[in-house]
N, C-alpha and C positions, 0 to 999 in steps of 0.2 A: 459330162462334158455339156452344157448344159443348151436345152433347144433354143432354137430359133425364136425369137419374140415378134407374135402377131403383132402389127399393130393396128390398134383400134381408131375410127375416125369420130372425131371430137362433136359430141353430141350434148344437148342440156339434159338434166338430170329430170326424173318424174317429181313431181310436187310433194309427194308421196316421200320420196327418199330422201327431198330436200328436208322436210321438216323432220325424218327422221335423226337425219345427220345432227340439224338444228337441236333434238332433242337430248343428245348427249350430253351437251352443255349446260342444256336449262332443266333438264328432268332429270339430274344425276341419281336421284332416290327419291322412293317417296315422299320424305320431307320436303324435298325440293316442288312438287305438285304443291304440296299444303301451302307452303310460304307466298307461291304466287296466285292461289285462291283466294288468299287471304290478302293479299295485296289491292285484288282487285277488287275486293268487297268494301275494303277501304275508300278507296279510288270512288266508291259508288256513293258513299255518304252516308255507310253504315253506322249503327247505333249503338245494334248488335249484332254479333256475329257466333254464331255456331258449328262448331268442328267435331264431324264422327268417321271414325278408321273404323277398318275390323282385317285382321290378320296385317297387322303392322303396314296396313295402308293399301297392300299390295292388293288385296279383293277388293275394297272399298274406301275410297276417299269421298265424302262429302261436305261441304263449305254452302251452308245456307248464311245471307245476310237482309236486310231490310232495308238496304239502299234504295235509290230513286228507281231499278230496274232495267230492261231492256226492251224498247218496240216491238212489237213483233216484228214489222219492215225489215228492221237491224238485226234482228236473232241469226238470222242464214250468215250475214257478216262475220259473225262473233268469233268461230272456227279460223278463219282464213287469216293468211300468215300476212301480217303486215299490216292488218286491219284494227284500226285501233280510234277509238274517241278522245284520246288524250293529246294529241299535237297533230299538227296540220302543216307546219312551216318549219326552216333552219331555226327561226329567231324562238319559237317556243321548244325546240329541242335543246338550243343554247342554254334556256331558262327553264327547265323541266323545272313543275311543281307536284307532280304524281309521283308514285311509288312505280309503274306502268306505265311504260310509254313505247315499248318497240314491236309490239303487236305480234310476237312469236308465243307467248306461253301457252294458249289454250290448242293452239296450232300443233304446236309441240306434244301438248297430253294427247291430245285428239290423234295423233301420228302413232303412239303406242300404247294405248289403250282406250276402251271404248267409255265417250262421253257423252253426257245428256246436258245442256242446260234449260231450265225452266225459271222463266220472270215473269213477273208483271210490272207495270208504272200505276200510279194513281191516278192515272184517270181511263185504265183499262179497264171493263168488267170482268174479266178471268185473266187468267195467267197461259201461256203458252210455252210449249215444250219443245226443243229440237233437238235432235238423233244427230250428233255430228257427225257418223258414221253414211248414212244414208242422205243428209239436209233435208229430212223429213220434219213439216213443224205442224203439231197438231195445238187443238184447246188442252188445257188440264187446270186443275183446281190448284190455288194457291196465295198466299198473301203479297203483298207489296214488297218487290227484294228481289233477289237470284237465286239460286240454288243451283249448284254445279255438283254433278255425282259423276264420279271416276270410278270406274270398274274394270278386274284383271287388267292392272296395269304392266305392263312389258308382255301381254301375250301374245302383242304382233312381233315381238324383238324378245324373245323365251331366252337367248344368250346373256342377256342382261340382265337377269331372274338370278343367273349361277353367280353374280356379284352381291347379290342383298344378302345382309345378315339373316339371324334371324327372327321372326314377326315382333318378340319382344322388344328387340333392338331396336327394328326400324319405328317401332311404337314410339319409342322414349325420342325419335331423332324428330318424330311429326309432332310431339308434344311441347318438344326444345322449338321447332319453327313456331310456331303457337307464340311461346313465352315471349320470346324474341320479338315478334311482332306486336303484341301486348304491349311490350315493357316501351314502346313510345307512341303509343295510342292511348291513354289510360282512360281519355273521356268513350271509349267504346268496352261496350261490355263484350267477354271471352266467354264459351264455355265448350266444353269438349265431351265426349263418348267415347271409349276405346273398348272395343268390343263389349259393347253391352253394358261399361259399367262407366257412372260418371267421376269425370276429373274434376278435382277442385277449382270452381269458376271464379274467374276475374271480373269483380261486378266494376261498376265505371267507376272512377275516383281522381285524387289527384295523383300527378305525377309521383311524388315522395313513396305515398302507401305503394301503386304501383310499383315503382325501381325497389322498393323491400319485398314485394313479394317475390317478385324474382330472383332478388339476393337469395331470400332464406330467411327464417325466424332465427338465426344466430346474430343477424346485421340488424336488427329492429333495437336493439339497446348499445350496438357499437358502430356506430357511421357516424359521418359529417354531412354534411350539405355546402355545393359549392354553384354559386349564382355570380360570374363576371359577365361582365361587358366591357368590350374594346374596339373602338374602329373597324363598326360593324360587323363585329364577331360578339358570339351569344353564348357563352357554355354552363349547362344546368345541370345536376346528377349528383347522384351520392356515390360517396367513397367509405368502400366496408374499412373501418380501422385497422389499421398496419399492424397492430396486435392479433388481429384476427386473419392472417391470412393462412394460404392454402397451399398444396404441392402442385396441382394443375391449376392454370389458367383456365377453368370453367366457365367462372361467374365475373366475368369482363365483358360488356356490352358496351358498343359505341354506336351511335347515334349520328348521322349528317341529313340534317333536315328531316327527318323524323324515315331515315332510311338505315337498316343495320350496318354497317359495314365491315371489311377488316381493314385497315390502314396500318402498314406496320411503321409507316412514320409517327401517327398519332398513339399509337399503341407503345412505340420507345419512350414518347413524350412523358407519358403517363408512368413508364415504368421508373425513367428517370426522377422524376418527380417521390415517388414513391423510395427511392434508392437507398437513401442514409437514414431510412427507416424501417429495414426490415433486412432479414438475408437475401441476399443475390439469389438462393437458389427457390427462394419462396414466392407466390402470386398473391396480388391484391384481387379482392374482388368491387368492381365497382357496376355504376350504371351512368355514361354522360352522353349527354345530349348538344349536340354543336349546332348552331344554325347560323346560317351567312346566306346571303345575295346568293341565289341560284344559279345567275351569271358566272360565278365567281369558283364552280366546280361543277365538273364532269362527272356526271354519271352512266353518261356511254361508254366506258369505257369495255365492262364484258358483260356478256348475257346473261348471265345469273346477276348484273347488279350490286354485287356485295365488294365490288373495288370503286375507289374514285380516283381523282386528279385535282389540284386546287391548283389554282391561277400562281397564287402566293404561298405555298408551302412552308416555306418557311415561316412566314409571319405566323401562319394557322398553328406549327408546331409550338414556337416560342410563345405563343397566346394560351395553349391547353396547357404548356409544362408550369408557367408561372400561375397560371389558376390553380392547377391542383396543387403546384407544392406550396401557394400560400395558403389556402384552406388546410392542408395539412397539417403545415408548421402553424398553425394558432391553435392554441394548447387548450384542449375544453379543460373547464371551471370546476369544481363540485358546487352541487345546488349549496345556494342561498351566501356564496362569497357576493362579494361589491363589485366595482369595477363597471360599472354599467350593466350588467346583465341583465336577462330580462325571463325570468322562468317560469313566465307564461307561453315560451315555446318559441319567440322571435314574432319573423313575419308572416305572412302569410302565405296560402298555399301558389299565390299567381308571381311570388318572387319577390325577395328583397328590391328594396331600392335603398339609391344614397345620392350622396350630392356631387357634384363635376368633381371628377378625377376620384371619387371616390370608391373604390372596390370594395362591397358588399358581401359577405361570408356569412354562411350559416351552417349549423354544425349542432351537433344530438350527443352528448352527454351521459355515461353509462349508469348516472341518476337524473337523466330526465333531459326533455329537449330545454337548451339555453339559446337565446339567441348573442350572436356579438358582431361588431363590428371592427374591419380591420383594414385598415387606410396604408398608404407606400410610405408614410412617416413612421408608422408604429413597426414595421418590416425592418426599416434601415437605422434605427433609433442606437444609438449605444448602449451592449448590454453590460451590467455591472457581474463583476466576479470577485469571487473571494476564494483562494486557492488554499492549501491545507496546511495548516502550520501557522498562517499570517493570522494577527490580531483582527480582530472585526469590532467594527466601532460599539461599544458599550451601549444597548438598549436599542440595536439597528433594529427599524422595522416598528418599533413596539410605540412609538408616539401616541397611540389614544389608548396603553395601558399604563396602570401606575403600581408601582413595585410594591408589595405588601405581604408580610410573612404570614404564610399559614393560608394560603386561599388561590385557588383559581378559577378563571371564566367557567362557566356553565352555561349551555345552550339557552338559558331560559333568562341569562344575565346575572343570576346571582352567583354565590362561592360555594366553596367546599373544600375540604380539609388537603390541604400535599402529600404527597407517603415522600417527599423529599427529591423530584425528580429532576433529573437532567444533573444538578452541580452538590458541590457537598454547599451544605447550612440550607438549600433547598429555594430555587429563586420562583417567584408565583406573582401574579399582578391579577387588578382587578380589572373586572370591564364597567367602562364610562357610557357603551352604546354597543348594543347586540348590530345595528345597522353598520356600523364601522368595521365589522372583522371583515380580514380579507379571506378570501377564496378557500385558499390553507389555512388559516385561522391559524393558531401558533402552538411551538410544541411545548410538550409536558413530559415530555421521557423518551430515551432512548433502548430501545431494546434490543437485547442481544449482539449488540455492536454492529446490527445491521441494519435496523427500521427505525425511523423518528414516528412516534405516537404525536399528531396533533389534535386540536378540538377545535372544531370551525360551527358555524350555524349551523349546519346538518347534522354533527355528529362526530364522529371519529374521522380520521384522514392517516393512513399509514403510509408513508413513503421510503421508498426504498433506497437510502442516500447515497451509495456508488453509483447505482444507476442515474439517478436526477443528478449526480454529479457531474457524470459523466458525459450530459445532454449539457449542461450549464458549458462546461468546457470545451466541450467540442464545437457549438454556437459562437463560442468568443474565439476559437481559434480560427474559424472561418470567416469570421468579421474582418480581426485583424488582417489575416494575409490579403484577405480581397481589398483594404484599405490601405495601408502601408507597406505589409509583409510585416512576418514574425519577429518581433525586437527581442534581440539576442540578451540575456545576461549571464556574464560571465561567472566562472565554478573558481571561488577561490581553489582549492584544490582539485586537478582533476582526477577525473573518474577512468580508470583505465581496465581494459579488460582481453582479454586471449582474442585471438582473433584467425581465421586460417586464410591460407594466400588472396583466395578470390575476394573473401572481406574485407582486406587491407588495398587491393587491386581498385574494388569498389569504390572507396573512398578515396582514393587518386584520380579517379576520373570523372568522379561525379561532385566534385566540391560546389561548384555554381549550384546544383540542386539542392544539396544537402542545406547550402546555406541559408537560400532562401526557404527552407522549412526552420529556421530558425536553430541551425547544429552548427556547430565546432568540431568539427572530428577530422584528429590528423591520427598518422601513425607513429607510434613510437621506437618501432621496430618490425622486422621480419610477422611477428605473430602476436604484434600487442597493441591496439587503438584506445585513443585517449580523448575525451569528451571534455572540452575547455569550455562548452557555453552552450546553453540549450535556451527555448524560448522561457521568455519571462514568466509566462501565466505557468507554466509546467516546471518550473526550479525545485518546487520541492515534491515532485515525483521521482519514479523511478528512474535515474540517468540512464544506469545502462540499457535496458529493457525500451527504453526508447530506444535511444540510436541502434539498437539491434534491429528493432519493429523497423526501422526507416532503409539500413541495409539491405534486411533481406529483401524487404519490396523492390528495390532497386534491382537485386539479385532476380528475385522472379520477372520481373517486369522490362529490363531492360533499361533503356537510355532513359534519357530526361523527358522525352514527348511523350513519351509510354507515361511515365513516373504522373508526370502532369495530368492525364487524363483519369489518372485514379488518387485525385489528391486527395478527395474529401473520404475516402477510404480510408485512405494513409493517416489521415486529422482524427478520423474515428481511434483508429491504432492508438494512436498519440495521447489521446484524452481517454481512454481507458488507464494507461498506465499512470495519468496524471490526475486519476479522481482521486476522492478520498478512501481509503482502502475500508473494509470490514474491522471490527474491533477497534476502530479509532474513537475513544471517547470525547463526545463535542458537548459543551456546555449550551445551557440555554439559549443563549445570544447568538452562537454560532450555530443551532438547528433552525432560530427564527432566522438566522438570515440566509439560510440557505433556501426555504420556504419563499420567502422573499422572489430570491433570483430566480426558484421554478416559476414563479406566476410572470416574470418577467420576460424570461426566456421562451422563443418560438418552439413550438414541438418539444417543451418541457413533459409532457405527459409519457412519455414513452423515449427510453433509452436509443443508443445509434444502432442496436440490434434488435429494435422491433419490442420489447420486454416493456412494460409498462415502467412508471415510475413512483407512481400512489393508486392507492386506492381509496374511495369514499364507503364507508360504512354508515347509514343513516341511520337517527335514533331510531324508530320506526322498527329497523330491525333488529337494532341491539333489544328493543323491547319484545319483540318477537323471541331470540334466542333465549329471555332470562322471564317468556309467557308472563310479561307486566301486562294488566288489562285484559286476562282469559280468564 
């Protein structure tokens, strides 16, 4: 039997207990302290910030900056709850432009640790030091700026220490907090010392270099840049190549007006932009900075300030999705190609600019930085497609070459002897102008029925013909179904296959959905299905495998609405079945037509599963293989 409850009178909580309660949200772990102190240093106008931690930050955290400093008369106010210099009115709160503004951080830290603040302004003769516990202030030595020292974190609340991880783990979280803050402020130099050992510094520089420093060395030659602006919104950042994906989402950094945030809406938009370029269980790496009017976003959602709310969330999500998707879909080109590329690295660090209505993107190819422009007209232009078995126009895309017997173009513009590449009798070409060589060059041979070998101005290009053709077919299908639906082509002789009763029922129930995908499938008996028409673009593919893949999708994901949500995934499967298969012998004209289609197709540098479709091997690398010039 429960004892009777004794009623307590309502009474205000002591200020220290209030701060300790608030500290539960603001000071979750040592890394939370690091984040808050770094943001205060940035708000103070620092150009250089240093961090020192000991025993994972539990024993000691020191953040020093060279900012404007705090006048001696204001030092006693610094650790008081809701005391701040950053806002004073509701209007300023609704348009907050600083990282901190709540006036809770120092008070929360001081309630669970020993805190001291040493600061000096430019016009002061010396620094002043405040002991937050006693409120005592005294003269001290120190340069202009502020140094905050936090000792014995959670000494006042020892139960909280039990929930912390090992010192090495907590130290890693602290350094990650430093990285997150540093990525948003490339104009500030950062340095850190962990248990007496210096961590690699982050010198002040450009936003691209800082972003790549945060993502890691692997992405320095496998990334693309996005810089898009529309309707008062601007998105700038570095996108890791889809082919360099990860098992965890631990290299994804999103910033809104310079503040690191975790926003499910925008995170989902970026994932969707990557969705048809890599497997769904993999994660891309990226650093994205979104800038907008502060009045259009609310940062006062949570004490940790890592959540935001947008006034028009749908418009922001759509902008981010399309900007990232368009940047990813602009396939990179090999070095030395034409098509208006700038091998000098494109635009300057301040970001590209374009004419009215022109969204400009920059990206870096594996062979070096290359600049390119992408307009709405480029994205929506019709795509050319060549299905397997269809006759290619003789000499398609080869207007700048002349046929000649026994010679092929060389990088220097000369010719060399052929070895019967590609088709009987050996078809070769004499180069007229090296400057006119297209990005992927011209085919010279087919290797093991899997790869196309092509020569461009930079050297050798190796193309996975199935992966490349799969992307071309996929983009063609998406364009067709978005514009006017997939046109059917009746089969002269229906293709039949055995099916279980559930598959037959699916076909009978979902005729409309199946027809929208360009298929005509009907039952010929209780266990036999017949394919009578297929999308015209896929007529040369494996008809039965194509029909089975569609039926399997419907079985797994149910009704038409669920299938519509997975349309792109299913179109990718259809494209895979229709793409040119291994060991299919192609003539030079066919191979060259495929190369030109790759150059015209968005995102054609990788297949629908995130694998690369071509690789550039430069002349310099080839020379190194054979020790030429050594």
